[in-house]
C-alpha positions in Angstrom: -0.3 -0.2 0.0 1.0 3.5 -1.2 0.0 6.8 1.1 1.1 10.3 0.0 1.5 12.5 3.1 1.8 16.5 3.5 5.3 18.3 3.6 5.6 22.3 3.2 7.4 22.3 0.1 8.0 18.6 -1.0 6.0 15.4 -1.1 6.3 12.8 1.5 5.6 9.0 0.7 4.8 6.1 2.9 5.1 2.3 1.8 3.2 -0.6 4.1 4.2 -3.9 3.9 4.0 -7.4 5.7 7.6 -7.2 5.6 10.8 -4.5 5.4 11.3 -5.3 2.0 7.9 -4.7 1.0 7.6 -1.7 2.8 10.7 -0.7 1.1 9.5 -1.3 -2.3 6.3 0.5 -1.6 8.0 3.5 -1.4 10.0 3.6 -4.8 6.4 2.0 -6.7 4.8 5.9 -5.1 8.0 7.3 -6.3 7.5 6.8 -10.0 3.3 6.9 -8.8 4.0 10.1 -8.6 6.1 10.8 -11.5 3.4 8.8 -14.1 0.2 7.3 -14.5 1.7 4.0 -13.4 -1.5 1.2 -13.1 -2.3 -0.7 -9.9 -2.8 -4.1 -12.4 -0.7 -4.3 -15.5 0.6 -7.1 -18.0 3.6 -7.6 -17.2 4.7 -9.5 -20.3 6.3 -6.6 -22.4 8.1 -5.4 -19.6 11.8 -5.8 -19.2 13.6 -6.5 -15.6 16.8 -5.1 -14.6 18.9 -6.2 -11.5 19.1 -2.8 -8.5 21.6 -3.2 -5.9 22.4 -0.7 -3.8 24.1 -0.9 -0.1 24.1 1.4 3.0 24.9 1.4 6.8 21.1 0.9 7.6 17.8 0.3 6.8 16.9 4.5 6.0 20.2 4.8 3.8 19.2 1.5 2.2 15.6 3.1 1.2 17.2 6.4 0.2 19.7 4.3 -2.1 17.2 2.4 -3.5 15.0 5.0 -4.7 18.1 7.2 -5.9 19.2 4.5 -8.0 16.2 3.7 -9.5 15.6 7.4 -10.2 19.0 7.2 -11.8 17.9 4.7 -13.9 15.5 6.4 -14.8 17.3 9.8 -15.7 20.3 7.7 -17.9 17.8 5.1 -19.1 14.5 6.4 -19.5 13.2 3.1 -17.0 9.7 4.0 -15.8 9.7 1.3 -13.0 6.1 -0.7 -12.6 7.2 -2.5 -9.7 10.1 -4.2 -8.2 10.2 -8.3 -7.5 12.4 -10.5 -5.3 13.3 -7.3 -3.0 16.0 -8.4 -0.9 18.4 -7.3 2.2 21.2 -8.9 3.0 23.5 -7.8 5.7 27.2 -9.7 5.8 29.1 -6.8 7.2 27.5 -4.2 5.4 23.9 -4.0 4.2 22.8 -4.4 0.8 19.3 -4.2 -0.7 18.7 -6.0 -4.2 15.6 -6.1 -6.2 14.6 -6.9 -9.6 13.3 -4.0 -11.0 10.0 -4.6 -13.6 10.3 -1.4 -16.5 9.3 0.1 -19.5 11.0 2.8 -21.2 9.7 6.2 -20.9 7.4 7.0 -24.2 5.4 10.2 -24.1 2.7 8.9 -25.8 2.3 5.9 -23.2 3.1 7.5 -20.0 1.2 10.5 -18.7 3.6 12.7 -16.8 2.9 14.0 -13.1 5.1 15.6 -10.6 8.5 15.4 -11.5 11.2 13.4 -8.7 14.3 15.0 -8.4 15.9 13.4 -5.1 14.7 10.9 -2.3 15.6 12.7 1.0 16.5 12.0 4.3 13.6 14.1 5.6 11.6 12.4 7.9 12.9 8.8 6.4 11.9 6.3 8.8 12.0 2.0 8.7 9.6 0.9 11.3 7.5 -1.9 12.3 4.5 -0.9 13.7 2.4 -3.5 15.1 1.7 -6.4 12.4 3.0 -4.4 9.5 6.2 -2.6 8.5 5.7 1.3 7.6 9.0 3.0 5.7 8.5 6.7 4.4 10.6 9.4 3.2 10.3 13.1 1.4 11.1 13.5 -2.0 12.8 16.4 -3.6 10.0 17.4 -6.3 
């Protein structure tokens, strides 16, 4: 589940999931839903996959680095991410987040453009468990 929350100048995005990985994935999906008309249900037969791997010292840094890497791939390769599959967090001294991004190349005839997102920030960034769900959130610079 994705929620947006108010922030003075930018936009807050909150991802909610049964696992920490799912919550982080939902935040990143929320970034692309803010930027484009990404459908909740999509036929993935024509979508491509790309491995995304980031590292960080904690879960918040992993989340911010993951979002910013996906935004970087959009900027340099025009990759519009629909979803992220097989999201895993590994901790072998330094934490790593590994995922498979499901994407299509940007085409102005295919995608309705929404709000431009420049980057994820550490402002109000959190990854935590609340009762039986995980919540991941951050503010994105628009």
